[in-house]
Every structure is written in structure tokens, then in C-alpha cells.
C-alpha positions, 0 to 999 in steps of 0.5 A, spaced: 638 654 232 641 654 239 639 655 246 645 657 251 647 651 257 652 651 262 657 648 258 656 652 251 650 652 247 645 647 245 643 646 238 636 645 237 636 644 230 640 645 223 639 649 217 636 645 211 642 644 206 646 648 211 654 646 212 652 642 219 646 639 216 650 636 210 656 634 215 651 629 217 655 629 224 652 635 228 645 633 231 640 637 235 642 636 242 649 637 241 653 642 245 657 647 242 663 649 246 668 652 242 668 656 235 674 658 232 678 657 239 673 662 242 669 659 248 662 660 247 660 658 255 655 664 257 654 667 250 647 668 247 644 664 241 644 670 237 652 671 239 653 664 237 649 665 230 653 671 229 660 667 230 658 662 226 656 666 220 662 669 215 664 669 208 661 663 204 666 658 203 671 660 209 672 655 214 669 655 221 672 650 226 667 647 232 668 643 238 662 640 241 659 635 245 654 629 244 652 628 251 655 632 258 661 628 260 663 625 253 669 627 249 669 633 245 669 632 238 671 637 233 669 639 226 671 644 221 665 646 216 666 651 210 661 656 211 655 657 206 650 663 204 645 662 210 639 667 209 637 670 216 631 666 220 632 660 216 628 654 219 631 648 222 631 642 219 630 635 221 636 631 224 640 628 220 642 620 221 647 620 226 655 618 223 661 617 227 665 623 229 673 624 231 674 625 238 678 631 240 686 629 241 
């Protein structure tokens, strides 16, 4: 689940057992600012969800921020099959992420 904000789209929750939840890096409250080289500022949550979905096991690269003004972080996830309307999971424990260079 996600909600549009000025810089991108804020994550409200993670899909249980989805790639983002398994990564233990992305958390609710993070703001996605880019998906596979496409700026997501001004896009709706539905548009962003469509961009995140794809062929299972195909890569998707996200640039996101933990807080406004923080350094962007980058992660590449492998997509998995996600049923439509999958509920969000509880946030995973935080792990460190690599700053974008």
C-alpha cells in the first residue's frame, strides 16, 4: 500500500511475504522516488503499484528515502506473484541500507 506525497509515494504497508517485506530494508513510511529509472512524483498509488508488478522473478530497482532530506537509498528486488488486494504486513525490523552513490 502506498500514498502519494510531494517527493514520490509513501509506503503505508508491505505485502506479507512479498519481496519488500523479505528484504527487511523497506519500511512503512519510506518514500519511493524512482522505480526502474522512472520518477514517481505525482503518480497515484495505483500507478505505482502497476509499476511495481511484473513477471515473477524479474528485477525491479527502487530509489527511496527513509525521511525527507535524507540520502536516497537503492534496492533491487526480485518480483514475485502478488495477488490483487493483498493486505499490508506489519513493518519488519529495521536493517541498514546502502546510500545511493
